[in-house]
N, C-alpha and C positions, 0 to 999 in steps of 0.2 A: 640577266638580272641587272644590267645596265639600265635598259628601258624600265623596269619596274620602279628602280630608284627615281629615275627622271620623273615618272608617274606620281611615285609618293616617297619622299624624300625620308619619311618615318618608318619605312617598310624594314623593319629590323630583320625578319628572315630572309630578304634579299639580301641585306649586308652580309649576314653570316654565311649564306652561302655562296657570293660571291669570295669572302674570305677563304672557306673551305676549298673553292675551285682554286685559287690563287695558291693555296698551302700545297695541294697535291702537285700543281706544276712547278714547284719551287719557287715561286715568285714571292718570297717571305715579305719583303718590304710592302707590297701590294697587299697581301693578306692582311698584313698587321694594320695597314690603313682602313680596310674595309671594316674589319672587326674592331677597331676604335671608333670608327663611324656608327656602329651598332651600340658599342657602350654608351656611346653620348647618347643615344637614345634611351637606353635602359642599363646604368651601371650595374644593374642586380640581375641582369639575365644572365642564368647559371650556364646556358649553353654558349653564349659568347664569350664568357669567361674562360670555359673550358676549352675553346678553340682558341682563344689568346695563349692559354697555356701550351696547346701543340705546337703553335707557331714558335714561341718562345723557346720551345725544347728543339725546334728544328733550325733555329738561328743559333743553336747553342748556348742560350742563357738559362741554364738548368735552375739556377737558384730563384729567379724570377718566375720560372713555369711552374716551380713548386709552391710560391707564394701566390700566384694566380688560381693554380688547381685548387689550392686549398679554400680560397675563396669560392670558387664554383662548388665544391663539396659543401660549404657552409650552407650555400644558397639552395642546393639540392642534394641533399645526404643520402638519398636513395639511388643515385646515379652511380651504378656499378663501372661505368666506363671512366668517370672521373677517379675513382679509386685505383683502377688499374694504371690510367696515366699517372698519378700521384706516386704509385708503386714505381712503375719505370721510371721515372725521374730520379726518385730517391735511390733506386737501384744503381742508375747510370752515375750518381754524385758519390755513391760508397765506392764504387769501383774506381773511381778516379781519385779518390780522396783516401783510400782505406779505411772508410770510417764504418766500423762494424755496427753502430747505433744506427745509423742511416740504413745499414741493411736489414736490420732488424724491424725498423718503421717500414720499411718496403714490404716485408713478409707481412706485417700486420695489415698493411694497405691491400696486399693482394688476397689476403684471408677474409677481409672486409667485403671485396668484389666477389669473392667467392660464396659468401653468404648471402649477398643479395641476388646472386644470379649462380647457383649452384652447377650449372652446364657452362660455365665460363672456362673455354679450354685455352684463352690466354692467359688467364689467373692459373690455371693447373700447369700450364707447362712452365710458367715462369718459377713457379714455385719448387717446380722438379729442378729446374735449372740452378736454382739458388742452392737446392740440396745437393745438387750434385757439387757445385763449387766449394760447398762448406763440408764437404764429406758427410752429411745427416743421412747416413744409409737406413737409419730407422725410418725416417720420414718416406723415403724412397720405397722402401720394402713394404709401409703401410699402405702406400697409395699406388701399388703395380697396376692395381685394376683399373686406373684411370688409363693406361695405354691401348685398352682394348678398343677404345672409341676415339681417343684423344687426335684431333685433327682430321678423324675421318668422318665424324658426325659432329654436327654443329658447325662452330668457326673454325676457319682453317688457322693452321700454325706453321711457322719454319719446321720443316721436318728434320734438319740438322741437328734441332735441339734436342730431339728424341733419340737420335741414332745410337748414343753411347747407352742407353737405358734397354734395348730389345734388339735382338738379331732375327726381325723378320721383314725381309726385302719386300714383300707384297704390301703390307702395313704402310712401308716407306714410301712405296711407288705411289699408293692410293693419297697419303698426304702430301706428297711431292705436287702430284697432279692437280690437289685441291687448291694448294697454296699458290701454285703458278695461275690457276684461272681465277683466283681470287685476286691476286695481286698485279698479275700482267696482262689479262685477258683485254684490257680497255687499249693495249698499245697494239698499234698495227704497223 
């Protein structure tokens, strides 16, 4: 990415990809610098704003992450991943502050993501998790069919989040293997 940026300083994708690399490596300051360089090229780039929201979240700046992610959604309202990230940020804020309205906003964002991508395992598992936390047994009972494929087909999900909902060790093992390979297979 550095070589691409040396050749073309306005190559926004290289700046964004470098920011993603730094973010996954836990080098949040460098990630923030790289994504800021992308935003200097185009402040209206929804992907750069989305990635800044992820970096801010990882740095623990939840309020600013929420604001930047909302901007990303304004720029690209059909990006289901931005809705998921916004929901995660609001969910985290709600748990830290006991703000039930923020939790309701989180549910709304997860539902928007699910409307944009009906197969989103991440949205489904988080909606089930919130239902568990809030004892919304009707929601859980109405969506038990999700458990047939959740985390097995499509996106991987943290299998621990589903353990309280079903007693099927084989499914948990399938989810765990898929989650491990998606999350940790790059580590040697």
